[in-house]
Structures are given as structure tokens and as C-alpha cells.
DSSP file (Angstrom, degrees, kcal/mol; ACC not computed):
  #  RESIDUE AA STRUCTURE BP1 BP2  ACC     N-H-->O    O-->H-N    N-H-->O    O-->H-N    TCO  KAPPA ALPHA  PHI   PSI    X-CA   Y-CA   Z-CA
    1    1 A M              0   0    0      0, 0.0     2,-0.4     0, 0.0    53,-0.2   0.000 360.0 360.0 360.0 136.7   -4.6   36.9  143.9
    2    2 A K  E     -A   53   0A   0     51,-3.1    51,-3.1    53,-0.1     2,-0.5  -0.983 360.0-160.1-122.5 134.9   -1.6   36.7  141.6
    3    3 A I  E     +A   52   0A   0     -2,-0.4     2,-0.3    49,-0.2    49,-0.2  -0.960  19.5 166.9-116.0 129.9    1.7   35.2  142.4
    4    4 A K  E     -A   51   0A   0     47,-2.0    47,-2.7    -2,-0.5     2,-0.4  -0.964  43.1 -98.6-139.9 155.9    4.7   36.1  140.3
    5    5 A Q  E     -A   50   0A   0     -2,-0.3    45,-0.3    45,-0.2     2,-0.1  -0.596  50.7-116.7 -73.3 131.6    8.4   35.8  140.5
    6    6 A A        -     0   0    0     43,-3.2    43,-0.3    -2,-0.4     2,-0.2  -0.378  34.9-177.2 -71.5 145.8    9.8   39.1  141.8
    7    7 A T    >   -     0   0    0     -2,-0.1     3,-2.0    -3,-0.0     4,-0.2  -0.725  49.8 -82.9-128.6-179.2   12.1   41.2  139.6
    8    8 A A  G >  S+     0   0    0      1,-0.3     3,-1.7    -2,-0.2     4,-0.3   0.819 126.9  66.0 -58.3 -30.1   13.9   44.5  140.2
    9    9 A A  G 3  S+     0   0    0      1,-0.3    -1,-0.3     2,-0.1     3,-0.2   0.755 102.3  48.1 -61.9 -22.2   10.6   46.3  139.2
   10   10 A D  G <> S+     0   0    0     -3,-2.0     4,-2.8     1,-0.2     5,-0.3   0.334  79.0 112.0 -98.0   6.4    9.1   44.7  142.4
   11   11 A L  H <> S+     0   0    0     -3,-1.7     4,-3.1     1,-0.2     5,-0.3   0.882  76.1  46.3 -51.0 -50.3   12.0   45.8  144.6
   12   12 A T  H  > S+     0   0    0     -4,-0.3     4,-2.1    -3,-0.2    -1,-0.2   0.915 114.8  47.3 -59.4 -44.9   10.1   48.4  146.7
   13   13 A V  H  > S+     0   0    0      2,-0.2     4,-2.2    -4,-0.2    -2,-0.2   0.945 116.9  42.7 -61.5 -50.7    7.1   46.0  147.3
   14   14 A V  H  X S+     0   0    0     -4,-2.8     4,-3.1     1,-0.2    -2,-0.2   0.916 113.5  51.3 -65.3 -44.0    9.3   43.1  148.3
   15   15 A A  H  X S+     0   0    0     -4,-3.1     4,-2.5    -5,-0.3    -1,-0.2   0.882 109.1  51.2 -64.0 -37.6   11.7   45.1  150.4
   16   16 A T  H  X S+     0   0    0     -4,-2.1     4,-2.2    -5,-0.3    -1,-0.2   0.929 112.8  45.6 -65.5 -44.7    8.7   46.6  152.3
   17   17 A L  H  X S+     0   0    0     -4,-2.2     4,-2.5     1,-0.2    -2,-0.2   0.924 112.6  50.9 -64.2 -40.6    7.3   43.1  153.0
   18   18 A F  H  X S+     0   0    0     -4,-3.1     4,-2.4     2,-0.2    -2,-0.2   0.898 108.5  51.4 -61.0 -42.0   10.7   41.9  154.0
   19   19 A N  H  X S+     0   0    0     -4,-2.5     4,-1.8     2,-0.2    -1,-0.2   0.881 111.0  48.5 -59.9 -41.3   11.1   44.8  156.4
   20   20 A D  H  X S+     0   0    0     -4,-2.2     4,-2.0     2,-0.2    -2,-0.2   0.886 109.1  53.5 -65.4 -39.7    7.7   43.9  157.9
   21   21 A Y  H  X S+     0   0    0     -4,-2.5     4,-1.1     1,-0.2    -2,-0.2   0.928 108.0  49.9 -60.7 -46.0    8.8   40.3  158.1
   22   22 A R  H ><>S+     0   0    0     -4,-2.4     5,-2.0     1,-0.2     3,-0.5   0.890 109.6  51.3 -60.6 -40.5   11.9   41.3  160.0
   23   23 A Q  H ><5S+     0   0    0     -4,-1.8     3,-1.8     1,-0.2    -1,-0.2   0.849 101.5  60.9 -65.1 -33.7    9.9   43.4  162.4
   24   24 A F  H 3<5S+     0   0    0     -4,-2.0    -1,-0.2     1,-0.3    -2,-0.2   0.817 104.3  51.4 -60.0 -30.8    7.6   40.4  163.0
   25   25 A Y  T <<5S-     0   0    0     -4,-1.1    -1,-0.3    -3,-0.5    -2,-0.2  -0.003 128.4-101.5 -98.1  27.3   10.8   38.7  164.3
   26   26 A E  T < 5S+     0   0    0     -3,-1.8     2,-0.3     1,-0.2    -3,-0.2   0.791  75.2 142.3  62.6  35.0   11.4   41.7  166.6
   27   27 A Q      < -     0   0    0     -5,-2.0    -1,-0.2    -8,-0.1     2,-0.2  -0.737  57.9 -99.2 -99.5 154.3   14.1   43.3  164.5
   28   28 A K        -     0   0    0     -2,-0.3     2,-0.1     1,-0.1    -1,-0.1  -0.474  44.4-100.2 -72.7 142.2   14.4   47.1  164.1
   29   29 A S        +     0   0    0     -2,-0.2    -1,-0.1    -6,-0.1    -9,-0.1  -0.379  50.2 160.2 -60.6 131.8   12.8   48.6  161.0
   30   30 A D     >  +     0   0    0     -2,-0.1     4,-2.6    -3,-0.1     5,-0.2  -0.520   7.4 171.3-155.6  78.4   15.5   49.3  158.4
   31   31 A L  H  > S+     0   0    0      1,-0.2     4,-2.3     2,-0.2     5,-0.2   0.841  79.6  56.4 -65.0 -32.3   13.8   49.7  155.0
   32   32 A E  H  > S+     0   0    0      2,-0.2     4,-2.0     1,-0.2    -1,-0.2   0.938 111.0  42.9 -66.5 -44.3   17.0   51.0  153.3
   33   33 A A  H  > S+     0   0    0      2,-0.2     4,-2.7     1,-0.2    -2,-0.2   0.881 112.8  54.5 -67.1 -38.8   19.0   47.9  154.4
   34   34 A A  H  X S+     0   0    0     -4,-2.6     4,-2.4     1,-0.2     5,-0.2   0.920 108.8  47.4 -60.2 -42.8   16.1   45.6  153.5
   35   35 A E  H  X S+     0   0    0     -4,-2.3     4,-2.5     2,-0.2    -1,-0.2   0.890 111.5  50.5 -64.9 -41.0   16.0   47.0  150.0
   36   36 A A  H  X S+     0   0    0     -4,-2.0     4,-2.5     2,-0.2    -2,-0.2   0.917 111.7  49.1 -64.7 -42.1   19.8   46.7  149.6
   37   37 A L  H  X S+     0   0    0     -4,-2.7     4,-2.0     2,-0.2    -2,-0.2   0.952 113.9  43.5 -63.8 -48.4   19.6   43.0  150.8
   38   38 A I  H  X S+     0   0    0     -4,-2.4     4,-2.3     1,-0.2    -2,-0.2   0.916 113.4  52.0 -66.2 -41.9   16.8   42.1  148.4
   39   39 A L  H  X S+     0   0    0     -4,-2.5     4,-3.0     1,-0.2     5,-0.2   0.921 109.4  50.0 -58.9 -45.5   18.4   44.0  145.5
   40   40 A A  H  X S+     0   0    0     -4,-2.5     4,-2.3     1,-0.2     6,-0.2   0.878 109.4  51.0 -60.8 -39.8   21.7   42.1  146.1
   41   41 A R  H  X>S+     0   0    0     -4,-2.0     5,-2.1     2,-0.2     6,-0.7   0.919 114.2  45.5 -66.0 -42.1   19.9   38.7  146.1
   42   42 A M  H ><5S+     0   0    0     -4,-2.3     3,-0.8     3,-0.2    -2,-0.2   0.952 114.3  45.6 -65.7 -50.1   18.2   39.6  142.8
   43   43 A E  H 3<5S+     0   0    0     -4,-3.0    -2,-0.2     1,-0.3    -1,-0.2   0.875 118.4  42.1 -64.0 -37.7   21.3   41.0  141.1
   44   44 A K  H 3<5S-     0   0    0     -4,-2.3    -1,-0.3    -5,-0.2    -2,-0.2   0.497 104.7-128.7 -86.3  -4.1   23.5   38.1  142.1
   45   45 A K  T <<5 +     0   0    0     -3,-0.8    -3,-0.2    -4,-0.6    -4,-0.1   0.889  62.9 140.4  55.2  42.9   20.7   35.5  141.4
   46   46 A E      < +     0   0    0     -5,-2.1     2,-0.3    -6,-0.2    -4,-0.1   0.497  63.4  21.0 -92.3  -7.7   21.3   34.1  144.9
   47   47 A S        -     0   0    0     -6,-0.7     2,-0.5    18,-0.2    18,-0.2  -0.966  67.4-127.0-152.3 167.5   17.6   33.6  145.7
   48   48 A V  E     - B   0  64A   0     16,-2.4    16,-2.9    -2,-0.3     2,-0.5  -0.989  29.2-167.9-120.1 123.6   14.2   33.1  144.1
   49   49 A I  E     - B   0  63A   0     -2,-0.5   -43,-3.2   -43,-0.3     2,-0.4  -0.940   7.5-170.0-119.1 132.7   11.5   35.4  145.4
   50   50 A Y  E     -AB   5  62A   0     12,-2.4    12,-2.0    -2,-0.5     2,-0.4  -0.926   6.5-161.1-115.2 145.3    7.8   35.2  144.7
   51   51 A V  E     -AB   4  61A   0    -47,-2.7   -47,-2.0    -2,-0.4     2,-0.5  -0.986   9.1-144.1-127.3 136.9    5.3   38.0  145.7
   52   52 A A  E     +AB   3  60A   0      8,-3.0     7,-3.2    -2,-0.4     8,-1.3  -0.860  25.2 178.3 -98.6 130.2    1.6   37.6  146.1
   53   53 A M  E     -AB   2  58A   0    -51,-3.1   -51,-3.1    -2,-0.5     2,-0.5  -0.945  26.7-159.1-131.1 151.0   -0.5   40.6  144.9
   54   54 A E  E >  S- B   0  57A   0      3,-2.5     3,-2.4    -2,-0.3     2,-0.5  -0.932  78.3 -50.5-128.4 108.0   -4.2   41.4  144.7
   55   55 A D  T 3  S-     0   0    0     -2,-0.5   -53,-0.1     1,-0.3     0, 0.0  -0.539 123.3 -25.2  58.1-116.3   -4.5   44.2  142.2
   56   56 A E  T 3  S+     0   0    0     -2,-0.5    -1,-0.3    -3,-0.1     0, 0.0   0.419 116.7 104.1-102.3   0.8   -1.9   46.7  143.5
   57   57 A R  E <   -B   54   0A   0     -3,-2.4    -3,-2.5     1,-0.0     2,-0.3  -0.741  68.4-134.8 -91.3 120.6   -1.9   45.5  147.1
   58   58 A P  E     +B   53   0A   0      0, 0.0    -5,-0.2     0, 0.0     3,-0.1  -0.581  24.3 177.1 -73.4 131.0    1.0   43.3  148.3
   59   59 A L  E     -     0   0A   0     -7,-3.2    26,-3.4     1,-0.4     2,-0.3   0.762  54.2 -49.2-102.2 -38.3   -0.2   40.3  150.2
   60   60 A G  E     -BC  52  84A   0     -8,-1.3    -8,-3.0    24,-0.3    -1,-0.4  -0.988  44.6-134.4 178.8 178.2    3.0   38.4  151.0
   61   61 A F  E     -BC  51  83A   0     22,-2.3    22,-2.6    -2,-0.3     2,-0.3  -0.971   2.7-156.7-149.9 163.6    6.3   37.0  149.8
   62   62 A V  E     -BC  50  82A   0    -12,-2.0   -12,-2.4    -2,-0.3     2,-0.4  -0.992   8.6-156.5-141.6 143.6    8.5   33.9  150.0
   63   63 A Q  E     -BC  49  81A   0     18,-2.5    17,-1.6    -2,-0.3    18,-1.5  -0.987   4.3-164.1-127.8 128.0   12.2   33.6  149.3
   64   64 A L  E     -BC  48  79A   0    -16,-2.9   -16,-2.4    -2,-0.4    15,-0.2  -0.896   4.1-158.2-108.2 135.5   14.0   30.4  148.4
   65   65 A Y  E     - C   0  78A   0     13,-2.5    13,-2.8    -2,-0.4     2,-0.2  -0.953  20.6-126.6-112.3 131.0   17.7   30.0  148.6
   66   66 A P  E     + C   0  77A   0      0, 0.0     2,-0.2     0, 0.0    11,-0.2  -0.505  38.0 154.1 -78.3 145.6   19.4   27.3  146.5
   67   67 A T  E     - C   0  76A   0      9,-2.9     9,-2.6    -2,-0.2     2,-0.4  -0.793  32.7-112.2-146.5-169.1   21.6   24.6  148.0
   68   68 A F  E     - C   0  75A   0      7,-0.3     2,-0.8    -2,-0.2     7,-0.2  -0.975   3.8-137.2-137.4 148.9   22.6   21.1  146.9
   69   69 A S  E  >> - C   0  74A   0      5,-3.4     4,-1.7    -2,-0.4     5,-1.3  -0.893  17.8-171.0 -99.4 103.8   22.1   17.5  148.1
   70   70 A S  T  45S+     0   0    0     -2,-0.8    -1,-0.2     2,-0.2     5,-0.0   0.920  86.5  47.7 -62.4 -45.2   25.5   16.0  147.6
   71   71 A V  T  45S+     0   0    0      1,-0.2    -1,-0.2    -3,-0.1    -2,-0.1   0.928 120.1  38.0 -61.9 -44.9   24.1   12.4  148.3
   72   72 A G  T  45S-     0   0    0      2,-0.2    -1,-0.2     1,-0.0    -2,-0.2   0.634 100.4-137.9 -80.1 -14.3   21.2   12.9  145.9
   73   73 A M  T  <5 +     0   0    0     -4,-1.7     2,-0.3     1,-0.2    -3,-0.2   0.911  65.5 109.9  50.9  46.9   23.4   14.9  143.5
   74   74 A Q  E   <S-C   69   0A   0     -5,-1.3    -5,-3.4    38,-0.0    -1,-0.2  -0.964  75.0 -94.2-143.5 160.5   20.6   17.3  142.9
   75   75 A R  E     -C   68   0A   0     34,-0.4    36,-2.9    -2,-0.3    37,-0.4  -0.395  40.5-173.6 -68.9 153.0   19.7   20.9  143.7
   76   76 A A  E     -C   67   0A   0     -9,-2.6    -9,-2.9    34,-0.2     2,-0.4  -0.911  11.1-136.7-141.2 167.0   17.7   21.6  146.8
   77   77 A F  E     -Cd  66 113A   0     35,-2.1    37,-2.2    -2,-0.3     2,-0.6  -0.980   3.8-145.8-134.7 142.7   16.0   24.7  148.2
   78   78 A I  E     -Cd  65 114A   0    -13,-2.8   -13,-2.5    -2,-0.4     2,-1.4  -0.931  14.0-146.8-100.9 121.1   15.7   26.4  151.6
   79   79 A L  E     +C   64   0A   0     35,-3.6    37,-0.5    -2,-0.6   -15,-0.2  -0.757  35.4 163.8 -85.1  96.1   12.4   28.1  152.1
   80   80 A N  E     +     0   0A   0    -17,-1.6     2,-0.4    -2,-1.4    -1,-0.2   0.826  53.1  30.5 -90.2 -34.5   14.0   30.8  154.2
   81   81 A D  E     +C   63   0A   0    -18,-1.5   -18,-2.5    -3,-0.2     2,-0.4  -0.988  55.0 164.7-133.8 127.4   11.5   33.6  154.4
   82   82 A L  E     +C   62   0A   0     -2,-0.4     2,-0.4   -20,-0.2   -20,-0.2  -0.973  12.4 165.6-140.8 123.2    7.7   33.4  154.2
   83   83 A F  E     -C   61   0A   0    -22,-2.6   -22,-2.3    -2,-0.4     2,-0.4  -0.996  18.6-168.0-145.9 139.0    5.6   36.4  155.2
   84   84 A V  E     -C   60   0A   0     -2,-0.4   -24,-0.3   -24,-0.2     5,-0.1  -0.985  35.9-109.3-121.2 132.9    1.9   37.4  154.8
   85   85 A A    >   -     0   0    0    -26,-3.4     3,-2.3    -2,-0.4     4,-0.4  -0.271  31.8-113.3 -60.3 145.6    0.8   40.9  155.6
   86   86 A Q  G >  S+     0   0    0      1,-0.3     3,-1.0     2,-0.2    -1,-0.1   0.860 115.4  50.2 -50.4 -43.8   -1.4   41.1  158.7
   87   87 A D  G 3  S+     0   0    0      1,-0.2    -1,-0.3     3,-0.0    -2,-0.1   0.482 110.0  51.1 -79.0  -0.3   -4.5   42.1  156.9
   88   88 A A  G X  S+     0   0    0     -3,-2.3     3,-0.7   -29,-0.2     5,-0.5   0.299  81.6 121.6-115.6   8.3   -4.2   39.2  154.3
   89   89 A R  T <   +     0   0    0     -3,-1.0    -3,-0.0    -4,-0.4    -4,-0.0  -0.330  67.6  26.7 -73.7 155.9   -3.7   36.3  156.8
   90   90 A K  T 3  S+     0   0    0      1,-0.1    -1,-0.2    -2,-0.0    -3,-0.0   0.744  94.2 101.0  65.2  27.2   -6.1   33.4  156.9
   91   91 A Q  S <  S-     0   0    0     -3,-0.7    -2,-0.1     0, 0.0    -1,-0.1   0.253 102.1 -97.7-121.4   9.3   -6.9   33.8  153.2
   92   92 A G  S  > S+     0   0    0      3,-0.0     4,-2.2     4,-0.0     5,-0.2   0.565  85.4 126.2  87.0  10.1   -4.7   31.1  151.7
   93   93 A V  H  > S+     0   0    0     -5,-0.5     4,-2.6     2,-0.2     5,-0.2   0.961  75.3  45.7 -66.2 -52.0   -1.8   33.4  150.8
   94   94 A A  H  > S+     0   0    0      1,-0.2     4,-2.4     2,-0.2     5,-0.2   0.909 113.4  50.7 -61.3 -41.0    0.9   31.4  152.6
   95   95 A H  H  > S+     0   0    0      1,-0.2     4,-2.6     2,-0.2    -1,-0.2   0.926 111.4  47.7 -60.3 -44.4   -0.5   28.2  151.1
   96   96 A A  H  X S+     0   0    0     -4,-2.2     4,-2.0     1,-0.2    -2,-0.2   0.888 111.3  50.9 -66.6 -39.3   -0.5   29.6  147.6
   97   97 A L  H  X S+     0   0    0     -4,-2.6     4,-1.8     2,-0.2    -1,-0.2   0.906 111.7  48.0 -66.3 -40.0    3.1   30.9  148.0
   98   98 A I  H  X S+     0   0    0     -4,-2.4     4,-2.5    -5,-0.2    -2,-0.2   0.926 108.8  53.0 -63.5 -45.3    4.3   27.5  149.2
   99   99 A E  H  X S+     0   0    0     -4,-2.6     4,-2.4     1,-0.2    -1,-0.2   0.888 106.8  53.4 -58.1 -38.5    2.5   25.7  146.4
  100  100 A Q  H  X S+     0   0    0     -4,-2.0     4,-2.4     1,-0.2    -1,-0.2   0.903 108.3  50.1 -61.6 -39.8    4.4   28.1  144.0
  101  101 A C  H  X S+     0   0    0     -4,-1.8     4,-2.8     2,-0.2    -2,-0.2   0.896 108.3  52.4 -63.1 -41.1    7.7   27.0  145.7
  102  102 A Y  H  X S+     0   0    0     -4,-2.5     4,-2.6     2,-0.2     5,-0.2   0.934 109.8  49.2 -58.9 -46.8    6.7   23.4  145.3
  103  103 A S  H  X S+     0   0    0     -4,-2.4     4,-2.8     1,-0.2    -2,-0.2   0.937 111.3  49.6 -60.0 -46.9    6.1   24.0  141.5
  104  104 A Y  H  X S+     0   0    0     -4,-2.4     4,-1.4     1,-0.2    -1,-0.2   0.928 111.1  49.4 -59.0 -46.1    9.4   25.8  141.2
  105  105 A C  H  <>S+     0   0    0     -4,-2.8     5,-2.9     1,-0.2    -1,-0.2   0.895 112.0  47.5 -60.8 -41.5   11.3   23.0  142.9
  106  106 A E  H ><5S+     0   0    0     -4,-2.6     3,-1.6     1,-0.2    -1,-0.2   0.917 110.4  51.7 -64.5 -42.7    9.7   20.3  140.7
  107  107 A E  H 3<5S+     0   0    0     -4,-2.8    -1,-0.2     1,-0.3    -2,-0.2   0.756 112.1  47.5 -64.3 -24.0   10.4   22.3  137.6
  108  108 A N  T 3<5S-     0   0    0     -4,-1.4   -33,-0.3    -5,-0.2    -1,-0.3   0.146 113.3-117.9-106.0  17.0   14.0   22.5  138.7
  109  109 A N  T < 5 +     0   0    0     -3,-1.6   -34,-0.4     1,-0.2    -3,-0.2   0.883  48.9 179.9  50.7  45.9   14.3   18.8  139.6
  110  110 A A      < -     0   0    0     -5,-2.9   -34,-0.2     1,-0.1    -1,-0.2  -0.488  32.0-143.4 -76.9 149.1   15.0   19.5  143.2
  111  111 A R  S    S-     0   0    0    -36,-2.9     2,-0.3     1,-0.3   -35,-0.2   0.863  75.2 -23.1 -76.4 -38.0   15.6   16.7  145.6
  112  112 A Y        -     0   0    0    -37,-0.4   -35,-2.1    -7,-0.0     2,-0.4  -0.991  48.3-132.1-163.6 165.9   13.8   18.5  148.4
  113  113 A I  E     -d   77   0A   0     -2,-0.3     2,-0.3   -37,-0.2   -35,-0.2  -0.982  31.1-175.3-123.7 140.8   12.7   21.8  150.0
  114  114 A T  E     +d   78   0A   0    -37,-2.2   -35,-3.6    -2,-0.4     2,-0.3  -0.908   8.9 170.9-135.0 158.7   13.4   22.5  153.6
  115  115 A L        -     0   0    0     -2,-0.3     2,-0.4   -37,-0.2   -35,-0.1  -0.973  19.4-139.2-156.4 168.8   12.6   25.1  156.2
  116  116 A E        -     0   0    0    -37,-0.5     2,-0.3    -2,-0.3    -2,-0.0  -0.980  18.3-179.0-132.6 151.1   12.8   25.8  159.9
  117  117 A T        -     0   0    0     -2,-0.4    -2,-0.0     8,-0.0     2,-0.0  -0.970  36.5 -84.9-144.0 160.3   10.3   27.4  162.2
  118  118 A A    >   -     0   0    0     -2,-0.3     3,-1.4     1,-0.1     7,-0.2  -0.314  33.4-123.5 -63.3 144.1   10.1   28.4  165.8
  119  119 A E  T 3  S+     0   0    0      1,-0.3    -1,-0.1     6,-0.0     6,-0.0   0.814 114.2  51.7 -53.1 -34.1    8.9   25.7  168.2
  120  120 A T  T 3  S+     0   0    0      1,-0.1     2,-2.2     2,-0.0     3,-0.3   0.541  80.7  96.8 -87.9  -7.0    6.2   28.1  169.3
  121  121 A N    <>  +     0   0    0     -3,-1.4     4,-2.1     1,-0.2    -1,-0.1  -0.458  43.7 159.3 -84.8  72.5    4.9   28.9  165.7
  122  122 A I  H  >  +     0   0    0     -2,-2.2     4,-2.3     1,-0.2    -1,-0.2   0.877  66.8  55.2 -66.5 -39.4    2.1   26.4  165.9
  123  123 A S  H  > S+     0   0    0     -3,-0.3     4,-1.9     1,-0.2    -1,-0.2   0.908 109.7  47.0 -61.9 -41.2    0.0   27.9  163.2
  124  124 A A  H  > S+     0   0    0      1,-0.2     4,-2.7     2,-0.2     5,-0.2   0.918 110.4  53.4 -65.5 -42.1    2.9   27.7  160.7
  125  125 A Q  H  X S+     0   0    0     -4,-2.1     4,-2.1     1,-0.2    -2,-0.2   0.881 107.5  50.7 -60.8 -37.6    3.5   24.1  161.8
  126  126 A K  H  X S+     0   0    0     -4,-2.3     4,-2.5     2,-0.2    -1,-0.2   0.912 110.2  50.1 -64.7 -43.4   -0.1   23.2  161.1
  127  127 A L  H  X S+     0   0    0     -4,-1.9     4,-1.5     2,-0.2    -2,-0.2   0.943 111.1  48.1 -60.1 -48.7    0.1   24.7  157.6
  128  128 A Y  H  <>S+     0   0    0     -4,-2.7     5,-2.6     1,-0.2    -2,-0.2   0.897 113.6  47.5 -61.3 -40.9    3.4   22.9  156.7
  129  129 A E  H ><5S+     0   0    0     -4,-2.1     3,-1.5     1,-0.2    -1,-0.2   0.893 109.0  53.5 -66.4 -39.8    1.9   19.6  157.9
  130  130 A K  H 3<5S+     0   0    0     -4,-2.5    -1,-0.2     1,-0.3    -2,-0.2   0.800 106.1  55.1 -61.5 -29.5   -1.3   20.2  156.0
  131  131 A M  T 3<5S-     0   0    0     -4,-1.5    -1,-0.3    -5,-0.2    -2,-0.2   0.083 125.7-101.1 -96.3  22.0    0.9   20.7  152.9
  132  132 A D  T < 5S+     0   0    0     -3,-1.5     2,-0.2     1,-0.2    -3,-0.2   0.641  74.3 143.7  71.7  17.7    2.6   17.3  153.3
  133  133 A M      < -     0   0    0     -5,-2.6     2,-0.4    -6,-0.2    -1,-0.2  -0.618  35.7-151.8 -79.5 148.9    5.8   18.6  154.9
  134  134 A E        -     0   0    0     -2,-0.2     2,-0.5    -3,-0.1    -5,-0.0  -0.957  16.1-119.8-124.2 142.9    7.2   16.3  157.5
  135  135 A M        -     0   0    0     -2,-0.4     2,-1.0     1,-0.1     0, 0.0  -0.684  30.4-135.5 -76.7 127.8    9.3   17.1  160.6
  136  136 A D    >   +     0   0    0     -2,-0.5     3,-0.6     1,-0.2    -1,-0.1  -0.753  31.2 170.6 -91.2 102.2   12.6   15.1  160.2
  137  137 A L  T 3   +     0   0    0     -2,-1.0    -1,-0.2     1,-0.2    -2,-0.0   0.430  64.8  78.6 -88.9  -1.7   13.4   13.6  163.5
  138  138 A S  T 3  S+     0   0    0      2,-0.0     2,-0.3     0, 0.0    -1,-0.2   0.551  94.9  46.1 -88.2  -7.6   16.2   11.4  162.1
  139  139 A V    <   -     0   0    0     -3,-0.6     2,-0.4     2,-0.0     0, 0.0  -0.872  68.3-141.8-129.5 164.1   18.7   14.3  162.0
  140  140 A R        -     0   0    0     -2,-0.3     2,-0.5     2,-0.0    -3,-0.1  -0.993  13.8-144.3-124.9 137.7   19.9   17.1  164.3
  141  141 A H        -     0   0    0     -2,-0.4     2,-0.4     2,-0.0    -2,-0.0  -0.852  15.6-167.0-100.4 130.9   20.7   20.5  163.1
  142  142 A Y        -     0   0    0     -2,-0.5     2,-0.3     2,-0.0    -2,-0.0  -0.907   5.2-174.0-119.0 147.5   23.6   22.3  164.8
  143  143 A S        -     0   0    0     -2,-0.4     2,-0.4     2,-0.0    -2,-0.0  -0.972  17.5-160.2-138.7 150.4   24.4   26.0  164.4
  144  144 A K        -     0   0    0     -2,-0.3     2,-0.3     0, 0.0    -2,-0.0  -0.976  19.8-154.0-129.4 118.5   27.1   28.4  165.5
  145  145 A Y              0   0    0     -2,-0.4    -2,-0.0     1,-0.1     0, 0.0  -0.721 360.0 360.0 -97.0 143.1   26.1   32.0  165.4
  146  146 A F              0   0    0     -2,-0.3    -1,-0.1     0, 0.0     0, 0.0   0.331 360.0 360.0-117.5 360.0   28.6   34.8  165.0
């Protein structure tokens, strides 16, 4: 398995994985929109995307969005999207992608990396805890959806 930072040359591979990711979350398939979204993130340098490959076979991807810690006066990252293809699960792909994110964050002097997951996503929670992430019970996150 090889993990690399995605470029425009990887657009079709990443967009396909992203479309599959959205379908996993019960969204309608829309490969054209997925490709447009990923291309815009790449062109505007609004996210960092890594893709895991085995030879020519895409295994999964992860997408980090930059933010900032005002208190810490440092960059921080949101691990917003993580997806492993169905036939590549339980092979360490997600672990390797997260490790790549950790390395990127350390190289960029980030204060932290954060993510959210569904209360019911027990397998993901176990992985995050295994990788030394902690659930922060000292804060509450509020959202308003439009």
C-alpha cells in the first residue's frame, strides 16, 4: 500500500472514493458533483487529501481541512472525511491514512487534529481511541444547519 497526497492527476480516483463515501452516509450518488467539489478544494488549496493505493487499486482517502487555534496561536486540522473501500477494510488502511494525517499535522506545527463521528460508529471510535485520540468531554459542540 502506498499513501500519497492527491493532486489533480488523482481527481477521478479521489472523486470516486468521495462519491462512495457520501453513499455510505446515505446520500444519492452524484459523481459529477463529487468531482467538482474535490477539484475546487484542490485548486483553491482548501484541503489536504491523501489517497491510499495498492498498485492501481484505490483503497481509501482522507481529507483534512485547515482551521486555527486562536488560543494556541497555531494551525489546526479537521479530519473531515475518511473512507476505505468495502473490499479494503480491516487491512490497516484507515490506520495508515490517519498516521499520514498525524505526520502532516506535526510537520505543519499543528496544535491539534480533531474529528467527529456518529455515536453509533463503534468500529471507528475503537480505531480513534487505539490511535491515542481522546473524546473531549470538557466542551460541547453546537451546530445550526441550513
